[in-house]
VEXTIDREN-45655 format. One record per residue (C-alpha): residue number from 1; x, y, z. Coordinates in pm, 1 decimal. Last residue first. Example, Ala and Ser with C-alpha at 12.3 -4.5 7.8 and 13.67 -1.06 7.14 Angstrom:
2
2	1367.0	-106.0	714.0
1	1230.0	-450.0	780.0
END
This chain:
447
447	7488.7	12373.3	8862.1
446	7699.3	12196.0	9123.0
445	7548.4	12279.3	9463.1
444	7290.4	12003.6	9437.2
443	7570.4	11752.0	9377.1
442	7702.0	11793.7	9729.5
441	8043.3	11633.0	9689.2
440	8110.8	11278.1	9576.8
439	8441.3	11147.7	9706.0
438	8797.2	11253.8	9622.8
437	8657.2	11578.0	9490.1
436	8366.2	11461.6	9278.9
435	8077.5	11662.0	9135.2
434	8270.7	11874.0	8882.8
433	8521.9	11590.1	8837.6
432	8826.6	11468.4	9031.8
431	8946.5	11113.8	8974.1
430	9159.8	10902.0	9209.2
429	9398.3	10677.1	9012.4
428	9237.2	10767.7	8680.6
427	9164.9	10486.4	8435.1
426	8812.0	10420.4	8565.3
425	8718.6	10788.5	8568.4
424	8808.9	10798.4	8198.8
423	8496.3	10594.1	8133.9
422	8396.5	10282.1	7940.6
421	8734.3	10110.1	7955.5
420	8875.1	9996.8	7622.5
419	9225.1	9905.0	7743.4
418	9404.3	10135.7	7497.7
417	9113.3	10378.0	7478.2
416	9104.9	10443.8	7853.0
415	9485.3	10449.1	7869.8
414	9500.6	10730.6	7613.5
413	9231.7	10917.7	7807.1
412	9423.3	10879.0	8133.2
411	9744.1	11000.5	7966.6
410	9597.6	11323.0	7831.8
409	9832.1	11404.7	7543.4
408	9971.4	11747.5	7462.3
407	10140.9	11860.6	7142.2
406	10435.4	12052.7	7005.9
405	10568.6	12320.1	6780.1
404	10871.8	12539.6	6725.9
403	11028.6	12810.0	6514.0
402	11322.6	12956.2	6705.7
401	11286.0	13232.9	6968.8
400	11473.2	13562.2	6982.5
399	11496.1	13808.0	7269.2
398	11136.9	13930.8	7263.6
397	10979.0	13585.4	7245.7
396	10981.6	13488.5	7614.9
395	10872.7	13843.2	7698.1
394	10532.3	13771.7	7546.8
393	10458.9	13528.7	7829.8
392	10537.1	13780.1	8103.7
391	10316.1	14039.8	7933.6
390	10021.7	13803.3	7903.1
389	9772.2	13990.5	8122.8
388	9897.4	14315.3	7973.3
387	9788.9	14200.6	7629.6
386	9425.2	14187.1	7734.9
385	9271.3	13905.2	7533.4
384	8996.5	14003.6	7291.9
383	9056.8	13701.8	7073.0
382	9178.7	13914.9	6782.2
381	9408.9	14095.5	7024.9
380	9574.6	13764.5	7117.7
379	9642.9	13682.4	6753.6
378	9793.8	14025.9	6696.1
377	10013.3	13980.1	7001.9
376	10146.6	13651.5	6864.0
375	10210.7	13812.5	6526.7
374	10425.2	14080.8	6691.1
373	10602.4	13824.4	6909.6
372	10707.1	13598.5	6624.1
371	10715.1	13238.9	6756.9
370	10358.9	13139.3	6657.3
369	10332.3	12774.6	6747.7
368	10313.3	12477.2	6512.7
367	10031.5	12271.5	6649.1
366	9914.7	11972.1	6851.3
365	9603.6	11833.0	7016.0
364	9604.7	11477.3	7141.2
363	9366.7	11188.7	7216.1
362	9060.5	11283.4	7011.7
361	8814.4	10994.0	7028.7
360	8672.4	10720.3	6806.9
359	8939.0	10454.2	6836.6
358	9223.9	10701.0	6796.6
357	9207.7	11060.9	6677.1
356	9503.7	11299.2	6658.1
355	9410.5	11666.4	6643.8
354	9596.8	11916.3	6430.5
353	9735.0	12267.5	6410.3
352	9872.8	12509.7	6157.6
351	9559.6	12721.1	6191.3
350	9332.2	12824.0	5906.3
349	9180.0	13164.3	5831.2
348	9529.8	13284.9	5745.9
347	9523.9	13081.8	5420.7
346	9859.3	13059.4	5246.2
345	10050.9	13176.6	5554.7
344	9866.4	12919.8	5767.0
343	9823.4	13081.7	6107.2
342	10045.5	12982.3	6397.1
341	9876.6	12852.3	6710.9
340	9932.0	13089.9	7005.6
339	9568.0	13207.1	7002.1
338	9439.6	12858.8	7083.4
337	9217.0	12705.4	6815.7
336	8861.7	12762.5	6694.2
335	8936.1	13106.9	6547.5
334	9220.4	12946.9	6350.5
333	8974.8	12730.4	6158.2
332	9105.7	12371.1	6166.8
331	9328.8	12259.6	5880.3
330	9432.0	11923.5	6028.8
329	9299.0	11578.9	6126.0
328	9565.3	11315.6	6198.0
327	9430.4	10959.0	6195.9
326	9499.5	10653.1	6409.5
325	9331.8	10309.4	6393.8
324	9492.8	10238.0	6054.8
323	9342.8	10013.8	5786.1
322	9324.2	10309.9	5548.7
321	8965.6	10328.9	5423.4
320	8796.9	10128.7	5700.4
319	9013.6	10295.2	5963.1
318	8926.8	10636.1	5817.2
317	8551.5	10576.5	5819.3
316	8546.4	10423.1	6166.5
315	8755.7	10706.2	6311.5
314	8536.6	10965.4	6140.6
313	8223.0	10800.4	6280.3
312	8340.7	10792.7	6641.6
311	8458.2	11151.8	6627.6
310	8135.7	11258.1	6455.4
309	7922.5	11109.1	6734.0
308	8142.3	11274.4	6996.4
307	8082.7	11607.4	6818.3
306	8355.1	11748.6	6596.4
305	8489.6	12100.5	6550.0
304	8537.3	12364.1	6283.6
303	8225.2	12322.3	6069.3
302	8001.9	12296.6	6373.6
301	7659.8	12133.7	6411.5
300	7734.3	11824.8	6201.2
299	7498.2	11536.0	6123.2
298	7635.4	11192.7	6021.6
297	7465.0	11072.9	5703.4
296	7770.3	10891.8	5566.5
295	7794.0	11143.3	5282.0
294	7794.4	11422.1	5540.4
293	8069.4	11247.5	5735.5
292	8282.1	11217.7	5421.8
291	8235.0	11588.7	5350.9
290	8330.1	11673.3	5710.3
289	8640.9	11456.2	5665.9
288	8745.7	11660.7	5363.9
287	8691.2	12000.6	5524.0
286	8866.5	11906.6	5849.0
285	9167.5	11793.8	5647.0
284	9287.5	11433.4	5637.3
283	9614.0	11267.8	5731.0
282	9689.2	10893.6	5755.4
281	9932.2	10754.4	6015.5
280	10264.1	10654.0	5864.3
279	10391.8	10297.4	5838.5
278	10272.7	10007.2	6052.3
277	10062.5	10064.0	6361.4
276	10127.4	9830.2	6658.3
275	9799.9	9663.0	6755.0
274	9751.4	9546.0	7114.3
273	9512.6	9249.8	7110.0
272	9232.4	9302.7	7360.7
271	9042.3	9034.4	7552.2
270	9076.6	9239.6	7870.6
269	9216.9	8974.5	8106.8
268	9381.4	8728.2	7866.9
267	9474.0	8971.9	7589.8
266	9601.7	9227.6	7839.4
265	9799.4	8956.0	8017.4
264	9961.9	8844.7	7689.9
263	10047.8	9200.5	7583.3
262	10190.1	9299.5	7922.9
261	10563.6	9349.3	7878.7
260	10613.6	9335.1	7501.0
259	10272.2	9481.4	7423.9
258	10329.7	9777.0	7655.2
257	10671.7	9844.9	7504.4
256	10537.8	9818.5	7148.1
255	10252.4	10056.1	7231.5
254	10485.6	10322.1	7371.3
253	10730.4	10304.8	7081.1
252	10448.0	10321.4	6825.8
251	10308.6	10622.6	7011.3
250	10647.5	10797.8	7001.9
249	10680.0	10729.2	6629.1
248	10349.7	10901.6	6554.3
247	10422.1	11185.3	6794.6
246	10750.5	11262.5	6619.8
245	10592.8	11250.0	6275.5
244	10310.3	11482.0	6380.3
243	10555.1	11740.2	6517.3
242	10766.7	11736.3	6200.4
241	10444.1	11754.3	5997.3
240	10368.9	12096.4	6145.0
239	10660.5	12238.1	5951.9
238	11031.6	12308.6	5945.2
237	11095.1	12254.6	6315.2
236	11374.2	12432.4	6498.4
235	11242.0	12367.4	6848.8
234	11020.5	12083.2	6968.7
233	10762.7	12096.3	7249.6
232	10608.9	11790.4	7415.8
231	10341.9	11762.7	7684.0
230	10222.4	11453.5	7868.6
229	9916.9	11555.6	8067.0
228	9790.0	11403.7	8389.0
227	9433.7	11502.1	8474.5
226	9239.7	11737.3	8696.4
225	8889.6	11865.0	8619.8
224	8822.9	11543.4	8428.0
223	8659.3	11473.4	8093.0
222	8612.2	11162.5	7876.0
221	8305.0	10981.3	8012.0
220	8114.1	11308.1	8029.9
219	7988.7	11553.2	8291.6
218	8174.0	11862.7	8174.4
217	8157.8	12152.5	8417.6
216	8491.1	12291.3	8300.0
215	8742.6	12430.1	8548.9
214	9033.4	12255.2	8378.6
213	9347.7	12162.8	8574.1
212	9680.2	12014.6	8469.9
211	9881.8	11746.3	8647.0
210	10226.5	11630.4	8532.7
209	10451.1	11517.2	8251.8
208	10662.9	11781.0	8079.7
207	10874.0	11757.4	7764.5
206	11142.4	11975.5	7610.5
205	11339.5	12008.1	7287.1
204	11589.4	12286.0	7206.8
203	11678.0	12373.3	7568.0
202	11769.1	12704.2	7405.1
201	11588.8	12918.3	7668.4
200	11335.0	13029.0	7405.0
199	11245.8	12661.4	7361.4
198	11211.6	12617.2	7736.9
197	10994.9	12928.4	7754.8
196	10771.5	12757.1	7501.5
195	10727.0	12466.5	7739.7
194	10656.6	12720.9	8012.1
193	10374.4	12877.8	7815.6
192	10219.2	12540.7	7736.7
191	10239.9	12384.9	8084.3
190	9860.1	12349.6	8064.2
189	9546.3	12455.0	8246.4
188	9766.6	12578.1	8530.0
187	9594.6	12650.3	8860.8
186	9544.0	13023.7	8880.8
185	9666.4	13321.1	9082.6
184	9504.1	13615.1	9256.8
183	9701.3	13840.3	9490.6
182	9787.4	13898.5	9855.6
181	9932.6	13553.9	9937.0
180	9836.2	13345.2	9634.4
179	9461.1	13295.8	9656.8
178	9346.2	13045.2	9397.3
177	9137.2	13073.8	9081.5
176	9056.8	12753.8	8897.0
175	9051.8	12816.9	8524.6
174	8793.8	12783.1	8249.3
173	8785.9	13153.1	8163.3
172	9016.2	13157.1	7863.8
171	9364.5	13275.8	7765.4
170	9485.9	12917.4	7745.9
169	9755.1	12957.4	8012.2
168	9541.5	13170.6	8242.1
167	9776.7	13423.8	8400.8
166	9982.2	13432.8	8723.4
165	10058.7	13063.4	8749.7
164	10031.5	12784.3	9005.9
163	10119.9	12445.5	8854.3
162	10474.0	12552.8	8772.6
161	10631.2	12388.0	8467.3
160	10832.2	12076.0	8535.0
159	11093.1	12027.9	8266.6
158	11240.2	11718.3	8103.3
157	11502.8	11778.9	7834.3
156	11464.4	11608.7	7498.3
155	11751.4	11451.6	7307.3
154	11559.3	11183.1	7116.7
153	11640.8	10902.1	7359.1
152	11509.1	11126.4	7638.7
151	11180.2	11171.5	7453.7
150	11136.8	10800.7	7390.6
149	11219.0	10715.2	7751.0
148	10970.0	10964.1	7892.8
147	10681.1	10824.8	7690.6
146	10803.4	10470.4	7759.9
145	10806.5	10528.7	8137.5
144	10459.0	10680.9	8135.9
143	10318.1	10389.3	7936.6
142	10498.1	10131.8	8150.0
141	10341.2	10280.1	8464.3
140	9998.4	10301.8	8303.5
139	10024.1	9932.0	8214.5
138	10090.9	9855.0	8583.0
137	9788.3	10060.1	8686.0
136	9566.1	9884.9	8432.3
135	9692.1	9544.7	8549.0
134	9574.2	9620.0	8902.6
133	9250.7	9757.9	8764.1
132	9171.5	9442.7	8572.7
131	9270.7	9205.1	8853.8
130	9069.2	9396.7	9110.9
129	9252.9	9557.8	9403.1
128	9192.7	9905.3	9257.0
127	8830.0	9889.7	9371.2
126	8935.3	9862.8	9735.7
125	9148.4	10177.1	9725.4
124	8877.2	10340.3	9513.5
123	8611.1	10312.9	9781.1
122	8416.1	10623.0	9677.5
121	8516.8	10531.7	9322.0
120	8335.5	10199.6	9350.9
119	8024.7	10371.3	9482.2
118	8029.8	10620.8	9195.5
117	8078.3	10343.5	8938.5
116	7787.5	10127.8	9048.2
115	7865.5	9796.3	9211.7
114	7802.5	9489.6	8992.9
113	8159.8	9482.5	8864.5
112	8153.0	9299.9	8536.2
111	8301.6	8953.4	8507.5
110	8589.3	8792.5	8319.1
109	8818.6	8791.4	8623.3
108	8658.7	8923.9	8940.2
107	8567.1	9279.4	9022.3
106	8567.6	9356.2	9391.1
105	8211.3	9385.2	9516.4
104	8180.4	9706.3	9713.9
103	8164.8	9813.7	10079.8
102	8320.5	9482.9	10193.8
101	8118.3	9291.2	10454.0
100	8321.2	9266.0	10668.3
99	8614.2	9461.0	10808.3
98	8951.1	9331.3	10701.9
97	9196.5	9203.6	10960.7
96	9551.8	9335.9	10936.3
95	9897.9	9186.3	10977.8
94	9785.3	8836.0	11075.6
93	10097.0	8626.5	11124.8
92	10088.2	8267.5	11004.0
91	10327.1	7977.9	11051.6
90	10339.9	7626.6	10908.0
89	10091.7	7669.4	10623.0
88	10125.7	7403.7	10351.8
87	10164.9	7593.4	10026.6
86	10012.6	7461.3	9704.9
85	10136.6	7314.8	9377.2
84	10024.3	7210.5	9029.3
83	9890.2	7554.3	8936.1
82	9544.6	7412.6	8861.1
81	9531.7	7227.9	9193.8
80	9460.0	6852.6	9194.5
79	9823.1	6782.8	9103.4
78	9945.9	6925.4	9432.1
77	10327.4	6944.4	9466.8
76	10423.7	7104.6	9793.7
75	10562.9	7447.6	9879.0
74	10633.0	7439.4	10253.3
73	10525.2	7717.4	10484.3
72	10554.6	8072.3	10607.6
71	10255.4	8304.8	10582.0
70	10220.7	8680.4	10642.7
69	9860.3	8796.6	10624.4
68	9646.5	9091.3	10513.4
67	9268.6	9050.7	10542.0
66	9083.9	9087.1	10211.6
65	8837.3	8805.9	10292.8
64	8800.4	8736.8	10664.0
63	9020.4	8527.2	10890.6
62	8919.4	8330.8	11199.8
61	8966.9	7988.8	11037.1
60	9333.1	8074.1	10958.7
59	9403.0	8166.0	11320.4
58	9234.8	7847.4	11442.0
57	9456.0	7632.5	11217.3
56	9773.0	7816.8	11321.8
55	9692.3	7754.7	11688.4
54	9602.2	7393.3	11612.7
53	9938.0	7320.0	11450.1
52	9858.8	7012.0	11243.8
51	9569.7	6770.8	11274.0
50	9319.9	7056.0	11242.9
49	9422.3	7135.9	10888.1
48	9588.1	7426.7	10704.9
47	9618.8	7488.8	10331.3
46	9749.5	7753.0	10093.3
45	9627.4	7797.6	9737.0
44	9820.2	8054.2	9535.0
43	9732.1	8376.0	9356.2
42	9919.0	8619.7	9132.6
41	10198.6	8875.2	9101.2
40	10055.4	9163.4	9306.3
39	9972.3	8929.6	9594.8
38	9677.8	8699.2	9652.2
37	9640.7	8413.9	9898.9
36	9372.2	8147.6	9855.6
35	9315.4	7996.8	10199.5
34	9192.9	7636.8	10209.2
33	9080.7	7519.9	10553.0
32	9070.2	7159.1	10670.5
31	8885.7	6999.5	10963.6
30	8561.5	7179.8	10888.9
29	8566.7	7254.4	10520.0
28	8639.5	7626.7	10546.2
27	8707.5	7773.8	10203.4
26	8863.1	8123.1	10229.5
25	8897.7	8358.3	9935.2
24	9139.4	8633.5	9832.3
23	9311.7	8660.9	10168.0
22	9564.8	8931.3	10099.9
21	9943.4	8927.6	10068.2
20	10266.9	8789.2	10206.0
19	10464.2	8475.3	10124.4
18	10751.5	8319.2	10318.3
17	10897.8	8004.0	10169.4
16	11007.1	7652.1	10265.6
15	11126.8	7440.4	9976.5
14	10993.0	7124.1	9818.0
13	10855.4	7304.5	9514.5
12	11045.1	7632.7	9466.5
11	11033.7	7692.5	9090.9
10	10653.6	7722.1	9075.7
9	10666.8	7956.7	9374.6
8	10816.6	8251.3	9184.6
7	10485.3	8408.1	9074.2
6	10371.7	8408.1	9437.7
5	10637.9	8657.1	9540.9
4	10886.1	8538.2	9802.1
3	10945.4	8745.6	10117.3
2	11278.6	8719.7	10291.8
1	11324.1	8488.0	10590.1
END
């Protein structure tokens, strides 16, 4: 008999079914045992009693929570059960018995997990069984699919830039060095250079979704040493606004798809109503938002960047003024941006770049790129970057390259804000941080 998912049982009352999943809870009342079975689609009450098949009854009584079982039985109407039906167990095969007690408390609906975050992450495969985390992973799947779908619908080509590269992609020091046969190589901080190669190769529009690596000792709720980045690059643009407009519409497409498929579940389990932005996202310059922050009494230590406190405040200010959760911030000092960002021809001190903020945090960085090789080299020289180290990159522009621009979005961070988790570690399948590589490493060695 083929497996039936629990969500389909409501239409099968009076029929024999085969269901498979985990023992969510077990209520032993002596001569009758109630086994609540859980699969990826929901839960159902199953029942066995001593007056029936005694071998089946004893097998059910011997089970532990989180054991994996294969049950065949009759779906019967049961008005005393919230679902209106239950499954009378006729046969049971025990696929796997769970050790007891569990190493962590699995989060239940509408409650906070009482285990600390590090402990939960050490047993991530158990932690992911919770209702919230299970839904989070399914939402992440729709998010990734919608990101790809929107790009493909708009004539983009998917690329996969190499993750091991010969030169640091951001021209900085925050890279992981690896041994590559008889030479040094690096884990890619970004597919940036290879996205631009795609433009020079006349692929016209490209996107890349995959892991990137940052050797930054940042112990925050928003940083990882390895995360999944969704990167876009567009050729033949007229201005930075072309890039912003594309990202704006892409985000609307993603949010609408998530709301359509999981909006009701998200509202029930997370208490969050997915908002689809209407119209264009607002724009504001760094200078203007800094002035607003000053008036609001929010201190600033840097005229070309924002602290976490400023990010939260600027989002609140702009949402109050515009009614939109998203805001594009532009006109950053060029010295604060990557060397390959194009300078503003009217004010070369400024970069043609932007950050997109959502719910108090920066979720993407984008820019119009410098496509003229002589200007690109000048920018690199200003940063003290050895031109020889980027010789392969510069070659991409020596045989003609159209004007282009793009952006990068950290998918785990986007998901964190969407579902309002407290930490990016919670929206990462298995997070790596400065003190975590699968499990916690020797923290004393991380300085």
